[in-house]
DOVOTOR-543953 format. One record per residue (C-alpha): x, y, z; residue in one letter; residue number from 0. Coordinates in steps of 0.02 Angstrom, whole numbers, plus 50000, padded with zeros to 5 digits. Each point is the difference from the previous one (the first is absolute). Layout:
DOVOTOR-543953
{{X; Y; Z}; 'a'; NUM} ...
This chain:
DOVOTOR-543953
{{50425; 50990; 51292}; 'm'; 0} {{50004; 49963; 50185}; 't'; 1} {{50119; 49864; 50050}; 'n'; 2} {{49995; 49907; 50165}; 'q'; 3} {{50189; 49983; 49984}; 'k'; 4} {{50104; 50141; 49931}; 'k'; 5} {{50108; 49947; 49851}; 'p'; 6} {{50188; 50005; 50021}; 's'; 7} {{50010; 50127; 49857}; 'i'; 8} {{49943; 50178; 50036}; 'd'; 9} {{50032; 50074; 49827}; 'r'; 10} {{49926; 49983; 49827}; 'k'; 11} {{50095; 49887; 49883}; 'l'; 12} {{50032; 49990; 49814}; 'r'; 13} {{49976; 49818; 49949}; 'i'; 14} {{50024; 49915; 49832}; 'v'; 15} {{49880; 49852; 49992}; 'v'; 16} {{50045; 49867; 49870}; 'v'; 17} {{49878; 49875; 49925}; 'h'; 18} {{49981; 49893; 49844}; 'a'; 19} {{49814; 49974; 49970}; 'h'; 20} {{49934; 49828; 49957}; 'y'; 21} {{49904; 49966; 49839}; 'r'; 22} {{49848; 49955; 50105}; 'i'; 23} {{49977; 50113; 50151}; 'r'; 24} {{50033; 49911; 50164}; 'g'; 25} {{50028; 50030; 50184}; 'g'; 26} {{50175; 50071; 49979}; 'e'; 27} {{49934; 50135; 49883}; 'd'; 28} {{49867; 50047; 50128}; 's'; 29} {{50128; 50009; 50142}; 'v'; 30} {{50113; 50111; 49894}; 'f'; 31} {{49857; 50121; 49965}; 'a'; 32} {{49933; 49998; 50178}; 'n'; 33} {{50169; 50032; 50083}; 'e'; 34} {{50040; 50142; 49880}; 'c'; 35} {{49833; 50081; 50041}; 'a'; 36} {{50027; 49974; 50187}; 'l'; 37} {{50169; 50086; 49996}; 'l'; 38} {{49936; 50144; 49895}; 'e'; 39} {{49852; 50026; 50116}; 'a'; 40} {{50125; 50021; 50143}; 'd'; 41} {{50093; 50135; 49904}; 'g'; 42} {{50146; 49901; 49932}; 'h'; 43} {{50058; 50023; 49820}; 't'; 44} {{49982; 49839; 49900}; 'v'; 45} {{50089; 49983; 49832}; 'i'; 46} {{49935; 49847; 49909}; 'r'; 47} {{50117; 49901; 49888}; 'y'; 48} {{49888; 49876; 49907}; 'e'; 49} {{50019; 49874; 49861}; 'k'; 50} {{49873; 49882; 49924}; 't'; 51} {{50017; 49815; 49960}; 'n'; 52} {{49867; 50012; 49864}; 'd'; 53} {{50119; 49982; 49853}; 'd'; 54} {{50123; 49870; 50064}; 'i'; 55} {{49933; 49865; 49883}; 'h'; 56} {{50001; 50111; 49846}; 'e'; 57} {{50136; 50034; 49872}; 'g'; 58} {{50122; 49895; 49900}; 'g'; 59} {{50158; 49907; 50045}; 'l'; 60} {{50100; 50158; 50040}; 'i'; 61} {{49866; 50061; 50120}; 'a'; 62} {{49992; 49831; 50085}; 'k'; 63} {{50189; 49992; 50021}; 'l'; 64} {{49998; 50176; 50073}; 'r'; 65} {{49864; 49947; 50122}; 'l'; 66} {{50105; 49850; 50056}; 'l'; 67} {{50147; 50114; 50033}; 'r'; 68} {{49894; 50131; 50087}; 'n'; 69} {{49921; 49870; 50114}; 't'; 70} {{50173; 49969; 50074}; 'i'; 71} {{50069; 50176; 49986}; 'w'; 72} {{49912; 50147; 49917}; 'n'; 73} {{50127; 50138; 49966}; 'p'; 74} {{49865; 50118; 49936}; 'e'; 75} {{49898; 50001; 50160}; 't'; 76} {{50161; 50020; 50101}; 'a'; 77} {{50042; 50156; 49898}; 'r'; 78} {{49822; 50066; 50017}; 'e'; 79} {{49998; 49978; 50188}; 'i'; 80} {{50171; 50085; 50013}; 's'; 81} {{49936; 50149; 49899}; 'a'; 82} {{49840; 50004; 50104}; 'l'; 83} {{50100; 50005; 50162}; 'i'; 84} {{50110; 50142; 49932}; 'd'; 85} {{49845; 50097; 49950}; 'r'; 86} {{49885; 49969; 50149}; 'e'; 87} {{50125; 49978; 50144}; 'r'; 88} {{49893; 49873; 50094}; 'p'; 89} {{50031; 49948; 50180}; 'd'; 90} {{49975; 49816; 49955}; 'l'; 91} {{49936; 49880; 49868}; 'v'; 92} {{49862; 49876; 50040}; 'h'; 93} {{49984; 49855; 49877}; 'c'; 94} {{49848; 49888; 49982}; 'h'; 95} {{50020; 49893; 49843}; 'n'; 96} {{50153; 50005; 49886}; 't'; 97} {{49964; 49838; 49903}; 'f'; 98} {{50034; 49983; 49857}; 'p'; 99} {{50008; 50169; 49914}; 't'; 100} {{50092; 50104; 50131}; 'i'; 101} {{50121; 49871; 50076}; 's'; 102} {{50109; 50011; 50157}; 'p'; 103} {{50121; 50113; 49905}; 's'; 104} {{49906; 50147; 50077}; 'v'; 105} {{50060; 49949; 50174}; 'f'; 106} {{50180; 50024; 49944}; 'w'; 107} {{49957; 50167; 49920}; 'a'; 108} {{49924; 50060; 50164}; 'c'; 109} {{50149; 49938; 50100}; 's'; 110} {{50120; 50092; 49884}; 'k'; 111} {{49904; 50160; 50034}; 'k'; 112} {{50000; 49969; 50187}; 'g'; 113} {{49810; 49984; 50012}; 'v'; 114} {{49929; 49864; 50115}; 'p'; 115} {{49884; 49870; 49926}; 'v'; 116} {{49849; 49916; 50080}; 'v'; 117} {{49929; 49846; 49912}; 'l'; 118} {{49827; 49930; 50038}; 't'; 119} {{50000; 49810; 49983}; 'l'; 120} {{49833; 49973; 49915}; 'h'; 121} {{50048; 49825; 49942}; 'n'; 122} {{50138; 49870; 50016}; 'f'; 123} {{50092; 50052; 49841}; 'r'; 124} {{50167; 50011; 50094}; 't'; 125} {{49988; 49812; 50035}; 'a'; 126} {{49889; 49922; 49867}; 'c'; 127} {{49992; 50013; 49810}; 'l'; 128} {{49812; 50026; 49991}; 'n'; 129} {{49997; 50103; 50160}; 'g'; 130} {{49869; 49892; 50087}; 'y'; 131} {{50093; 49850; 50074}; 'l'; 132} {{49871; 49901; 49903}; 'f'; 133} {{50003; 49873; 49858}; 'r'; 134} {{49863; 50015; 49871}; 'e'; 135} {{50026; 49822; 49936}; 'd'; 136} {{49960; 49926; 50171}; 't'; 137} {{49896; 50143; 50067}; 'g'; 138} {{50096; 49992; 50164}; 'a'; 139} {{50115; 50106; 50107}; 'v'; 140} {{50183; 49970; 49957}; 'c'; 141} {{50158; 50051; 50095}; 'e'; 142} {{50129; 49906; 49896}; 'r'; 143} {{50094; 50159; 49953}; 'c'; 144} {{49980; 50091; 50166}; 'l'; 145} {{50174; 50055; 50055}; 'g'; 146} {{50082; 49897; 49863}; 'r'; 147} {{50050; 50016; 49818}; 'a'; 148} {{49837; 49996; 49899}; 'p'; 149} {{50053; 49853; 49891}; 'i'; 150} {{49840; 49900; 50037}; 'p'; 151} {{49898; 50150; 49941}; 'g'; 152} {{50093; 50004; 49835}; 'v'; 153} {{49983; 49813; 49973}; 'c'; 154} {{49813; 50009; 50037}; 'r'; 155} {{49977; 50157; 49893}; 'k'; 156} {{49920; 50088; 50148}; 'c'; 157} {{49992; 50170; 49916}; 'y'; 158} {{49863; 50002; 49867}; 'r'; 159} {{50031; 49818; 49955}; 'g'; 160} {{50153; 50050; 49900}; 's'; 161} {{50176; 49932; 50023}; 'f'; 162} {{50079; 50157; 49923}; 'l'; 163} {{49895; 50122; 50102}; 'a'; 164} {{50032; 49899; 50159}; 's'; 165} {{50187; 50000; 49962}; 'f'; 166} {{50000; 50189; 49979}; 'v'; 167} {{49906; 50030; 50163}; 'v'; 168} {{50116; 49879; 50089}; 'a'; 169} {{50149; 50093; 49927}; 'a'; 170} {{49927; 50163; 50067}; 'r'; 171} {{49980; 49925; 50173}; 'l'; 172} {{50174; 49921; 50005}; 'l'; 173} {{50087; 50152; 49926}; 'f'; 174} {{49930; 50118; 50130}; 'h'; 175} {{50038; 49877; 50140}; 'r'; 176} {{50180; 49990; 49937}; 'l'; 177} {{50027; 50188; 49992}; 'i'; 178} {{49905; 50029; 50163}; 'g'; 179} {{49863; 50112; 49933}; 't'; 180} {{49870; 49963; 50134}; 'y'; 181} {{50125; 49984; 50143}; 'r'; 182} {{50098; 50158; 49959}; 'k'; 183} {{49892; 50117; 49897}; 'k'; 184} {{49830; 49990; 50084}; 'v'; 185} {{49993; 50098; 50163}; 's'; 186} {{49840; 49921; 50068}; 'a'; 187} {{49872; 49869; 49950}; 'f'; 188} {{49816; 50003; 50043}; 'i'; 189} {{49921; 49830; 50030}; 'a'; 190} {{49811; 49999; 50014}; 'l'; 191} {{49980; 49870; 50138}; 't'; 192} {{50107; 49917; 50132}; 'e'; 193} {{49977; 49833; 49910}; 's'; 194} {{50063; 50078; 49840}; 'g'; 195} {{50151; 50075; 50090}; 'k'; 196} {{50051; 49828; 50061}; 'r'; 197} {{49994; 49933; 49822}; 'i'; 198} {{50107; 50143; 49933}; 'f'; 199} {{50129; 49969; 50137}; 'i'; 200} {{50008; 49818; 49948}; 'r'; 201} {{50024; 50061; 49821}; 'a'; 202} {{50157; 50092; 50052}; 'g'; 203} {{49947; 50182; 50020}; 'l'; 204} {{50085; 50088; 50147}; 'p'; 205} {{49888; 49983; 50154}; 'k'; 206} {{50050; 50168; 50072}; 'e'; 207} {{49938; 50092; 49844}; 'k'; 208} {{49827; 49921; 49993}; 'i'; 209} {{49859; 50099; 50081}; 'h'; 210} {{49817; 49947; 50007}; 'v'; 211} {{49864; 50118; 49941}; 'k'; 212} {{49831; 49939; 49940}; 'a'; 213} {{49923; 50075; 49844}; 'n'; 214} {{49893; 50155; 50013}; 'l'; 215} {{49811; 49981; 49993}; 'i'; 216} {{49928; 50170; 49948}; 'p'; 217} {{49852; 50069; 50095}; 'e'; 218} {{49832; 49979; 49916}; 'r'; 219} {{49931; 50168; 49946}; 't'; 220} {{49842; 49946; 49910}; 'q'; 221} {{49820; 50006; 50059}; 't'; 222} {{49958; 49894; 50152}; 'k'; 223} {{49934; 49830; 49951}; 'l'; 224} {{49839; 50021; 50097}; 'd'; 225} {{49960; 50152; 49893}; 'e'; 226} {{50014; 49902; 49838}; 'l'; 227} {{49846; 49924; 49922}; 's'; 228} {{50000; 49824; 49931}; 'a'; 229} {{50002; 50073; 49825}; 'd'; 230} {{50171; 50078; 50032}; 'd'; 231} {{50088; 49832; 49988}; 'c'; 232} {{50001; 49889; 49845}; 's'; 233} {{50015; 49842; 50105}; 'v'; 234} {{49873; 49963; 50133}; 'q'; 235} {{50032; 49901; 50161}; 'p'; 236} {{50024; 49866; 50050}; 'p'; 237} {{50161; 49965; 49904}; 'f'; 238} {{50179; 49942; 50023}; 'i'; 239} {{50130; 50119; 49927}; 'l'; 240} {{50169; 49958; 49924}; 'y'; 241} {{50098; 50163; 49980}; 'a'; 242} {{50168; 49988; 49914}; 'g'; 243} {{50102; 49947; 49851}; 'r'; 244} {{49932; 49850; 49903}; 'l'; 245} {{50162; 49902; 49988}; 's'; 246} {{50046; 49821; 50049}; 'p'; 247} {{50096; 50040; 50159}; 'e'; 248} {{49854; 50102; 50070}; 'k'; 249} {{49884; 49850; 49991}; 'g'; 250} {{49842; 50067; 49916}; 'p'; 251} {{49975; 49824; 49931}; 'd'; 252} {{49992; 49937; 50180}; 'i'; 253} {{49857; 50120; 50036}; 'a'; 254} {{49909; 49948; 49840}; 'l'; 255} {{50023; 49814; 50033}; 'n'; 256} {{49937; 50021; 50178}; 'a'; 257} {{49846; 50088; 49933}; 'w'; 258} {{49968; 49854; 49884}; 'f'; 259} {{50015; 49877; 50145}; 'r'; 260} {{49878; 50083; 50120}; 'm'; 261} {{49813; 49969; 49997}; 'n'; 262} {{49918; 50145; 49907}; 'p'; 263} {{49923; 50134; 50112}; 'i'; 264} {{49866; 50102; 49910}; 'p'; 265} {{50032; 50184; 49968}; 'n'; 266} {{50184; 49994; 50049}; 't'; 267} {{50150; 50035; 49890}; 's'; 268} {{50188; 49987; 49984}; 'l'; 269} {{50074; 50164; 49937}; 'v'; 270} {{50174; 50022; 49923}; 'f'; 271} {{50065; 50180; 50004}; 'a'; 272} {{50165; 50008; 49908}; 'g'; 273} {{50086; 49953; 49839}; 'd'; 274} {{50142; 49889; 49946}; 'g'; 275} {{50058; 49859; 49886}; 'p'; 276} {{49874; 49873; 50069}; 'm'; 277} {{49845; 50108; 49973}; 'r'; 278} {{49950; 49928; 49831}; 's'; 279} {{50020; 49819; 50054}; 'a'; 280} {{49906; 50029; 50162}; 'l'; 281} {{49857; 50086; 49909}; 'q'; 282} {{49988; 49857; 49876}; 't'; 283} {{49993; 49871; 50139}; 'r'; 284} {{49868; 50100; 50093}; 'a'; 285} {{49893; 50025; 49845}; 'a'; 286} {{50004; 49814; 49957}; 'e'; 287} {{49949; 49948; 50176}; 's'; 288} {{49825; 49989; 50075}; 'p'; 289} {{50057; 50137; 50121}; 'y'; 290} {{50036; 50130; 49865}; 'g'; 291} {{49859; 50117; 50049}; 'a'; 292} {{50066; 50014; 50178}; 's'; 293} {{50178; 50049; 49951}; 'i'; 294} {{50047; 50178; 49955}; 'r'; 295} {{50162; 50067; 49923}; 'f'; 296} {{50016; 50189; 50021}; 'l'; 297} {{50177; 50028; 49936}; 'g'; 298} {{50100; 50142; 50076}; 'h'; 299} {{49896; 50096; 50128}; 'v'; 300} {{50049; 50175; 50062}; 'p'; 301} {{50052; 50002; 50182}; 'q'; 302} {{49848; 50090; 50069}; 'd'; 303} {{49882; 49880; 49911}; 'e'; 304} {{50105; 49853; 50056}; 'l'; 305} {{49985; 50056; 50181}; 'h'; 306} {{49812; 50010; 49981}; 'd'; 307} {{49999; 49822; 49935}; 'l'; 308} {{50109; 49942; 50144}; 'm'; 309} {{49888; 50082; 50129}; 'a'; 310} {{49844; 49920; 49925}; 'r'; 311} {{50077; 49827; 49978}; 'a'; 312} {{49960; 49857; 50119}; 's'; 313} {{50188; 49963; 49994}; 'a'; 314} {{50155; 50036; 49897}; 'v'; 315} {{50088; 49842; 49943}; 'v'; 316} {{50190; 49996; 49987}; 'v'; 317} {{50048; 49828; 49929}; 'p'; 318} {{50184; 50040; 49963}; 's'; 319} {{50113; 49850; 49976}; 'k'; 320} {{50157; 50093; 50055}; 'l'; 321} {{50071; 50091; 50151}; 'y'; 322} {{49972; 50180; 49939}; 'e'; 323} {{50101; 50138; 50080}; 't'; 324} {{49837; 50089; 50042}; 'f'; 325} {{49817; 49970; 49961}; 'q'; 326} {{49917; 50166; 49961}; 'l'; 327} {{49826; 49932; 49968}; 's'; 328} {{49995; 49911; 50167}; 'a'; 329} {{50051; 50155; 50097}; 'v'; 330} {{49882; 50113; 49901}; 'e'; 331} {{49858; 49881; 50037}; 'a'; 332} {{50050; 50003; 50184}; 'n'; 333} {{49994; 50190; 49999}; 'r'; 334} {{49823; 49990; 49931}; 'l'; 335} {{49951; 49871; 50133}; 'k'; 336} {{49969; 49863; 49870}; 't'; 337} {{50057; 49822; 50043}; 'p'; 338} {{50143; 49922; 49902}; 'v'; 339} {{50011; 49819; 49940}; 'l'; 340} {{50187; 49976; 49981}; 'l'; 341} {{50119; 49861; 49944}; 's'; 342} {{50104; 49947; 50150}; 'd'; 343} {{50164; 50016; 49904}; 'v'; 344} {{49989; 50190; 49986}; 'v'; 345} {{50118; 50094; 50117}; 'c'; 346} {{49864; 50098; 50090}; 'i'; 347} {{49891; 49847; 50039}; 'a'; 348} {{50053; 50002; 50184}; 'p'; 349} {{49943; 50182; 50016}; 'e'; 350} {{49832; 49958; 49919}; 'i'; 351} {{49967; 49866; 50130}; 'l'; 352} {{50071; 50097; 50147}; 'a'; 353} {{49890; 50150; 49963}; 'n'; 354} {{49844; 49896; 49964}; 'r'; 355} {{49999; 50081; 49828}; 'a'; 356} {{49941; 49845; 49908}; 'g'; 357} {{50043; 49818; 49972}; 'q'; 358} {{50139; 49904; 49915}; 't'; 359} {{49993; 49842; 49896}; 'f'; 360} {{50138; 49877; 49948}; 'p'; 361} {{50092; 50063; 49847}; 'n'; 362} {{49914; 49947; 49837}; 'k'; 363} {{49866; 49899; 50094}; 'd'; 364} {{49845; 50039; 49896}; 't'; 365} {{49887; 49889; 50105}; 'd'; 366} {{50046; 50094; 50159}; 'a'; 367} {{49974; 50167; 49912}; 'l'; 368} {{49832; 49942; 49932}; 'a'; 369} {{49945; 49963; 50178}; 'q'; 370} {{50054; 50174; 50055}; 'l'; 371} {{49904; 50076; 49854}; 'f'; 372} {{49843; 49906; 50053}; 't'; 373} {{50013; 50045; 50184}; 'r'; 374} {{50036; 50182; 49960}; 't'; 375} {{49856; 50023; 49878}; 'l'; 376} {{49873; 49907; 50107}; 'e'; 377} {{50040; 50102; 50155}; 'a'; 378} {{49935; 50177; 50029}; 'p'; 379} {{50116; 50135; 49935}; 'h'; 380} {{50127; 50036; 50135}; 'r'; 381} {{50142; 50121; 50027}; 't'; 382} {{50167; 49981; 50090}; 'i'; 383} {{50094; 50115; 50119}; 'p'; 384} {{50111; 50072; 49864}; 'g'; 385} {{50157; 50023; 50105}; 't'; 386} {{50134; 49905; 49902}; 'm'; 387} {{50159; 50096; 49954}; 'f'; 388} {{49961; 50170; 50080}; 'p'; 389} {{50166; 50059; 49925}; 'e'; 390} {{49913; 49998; 49829}; 'c'; 391} {{49903; 50156; 50051}; 'd'; 392} {{50069; 50159; 49917}; 'p'; 393} {{50065; 50088; 50156}; 'd'; 394} {{50089; 49847; 50070}; 'a'; 395} {{50064; 49949; 49829}; 'n'; 396} {{50073; 50172; 49965}; 'l'; 397} {{50086; 50002; 50169}; 't'; 398} {{50079; 49830; 49970}; 'r'; 399} {{50055; 50047; 49823}; 'l'; 400} {{50082; 50161; 50059}; 'l'; 401} {{50084; 49905; 50142}; 'd'; 402} {{50080; 49883; 49873}; 'i'; 403} {{50054; 50148; 49893}; 'y'; 404} {{50076; 50078; 50156}; 'g'; 405} {{50109; 49845; 50026}; 'm'; 406} {{50088; 50024; 49832}; 'v'; 407} {{50009; 50189; 49985}; 'l'; 408} {{50163; 50085; 50050}; 'p'; 409} {{49992; 50075; 50174}; 'k'; 410} {{49979; 50187; 49999}; 'q'; 411} {{50101; 50113; 50113}; 'd'; 412} 
């Protein structure tokens, strides 16, 4: 790789990368895989420590009680990380997601071994029970627990609609605040945007330890789009693309409702690429509507195919109802020069407008989004400059990541 700026580290590192995979693959899982590959391509040794959240809802009473305990403090993962450090002798540990199966106990294990820890803040889990600063019952952004004891979150059953589960997650949050886990045992935090950093500071994380690094967007390696025939893509233009998890906070229902409200335009379609708990309900609504034939649900789409869809789309719609620490689909669309139609509540909305990368609409305003759909589909297919977040490019992203590592590694003589 050729970097415009030389990283502060001039040696190859041994890095343990920690991640608990979600039951349905999401952006955090992609970032974990992409950053591991980026580091390995630059010659660093990456030791993956992975768990899965697939089985957290299985088992009897004993298993459920063990899960509750492990959510707050998992002694098994702490022992495993300690043994891994003894065996691999890493320079540092980089954590992505530790909830709920790994737990913050691993930070203490690393500290005991004298190994620095970097934690990427993919969500607002250190301040909010559901990690989104969002209430599903109202469908609105919520900051009631930001920087405070999460009692409102327990009373409102903000985690999975369960009082017990919310109490356990609140206990995890309060316990680790009390013993100073995040203040004392994490060497550096990575926030994904400046807006996100400001929220984490308000939540009580130490300002001096928070560094901003956007997520990596891998280079496209597939065939050039102008060399592909129309038969190479299962969805033909013009179409609007929603690419992401089909869950309430992401707002796929906003996109569907806006499609219902616009005047039909022949030979156009709304395409959902992704999976999630709302998929069945959304498909049922689409099938029962007069617009059913113009709505496609593709399920999970491999990254290369997803990028082809993004590049062919008239626009990528991002109707999220919450802040989001980062918005991968919007930046990927930007890299492919496809306009973005974005809810104005999302943290990167100012960058979208400043870089003329698309248009925003008032959060949850289906009429406004329907108007954007109509104007976009009726206009000739257009591209955008594609210059937002240049630090997402592999060379710049690697340099920034190694710079952050350099801030926490012991100085060599």
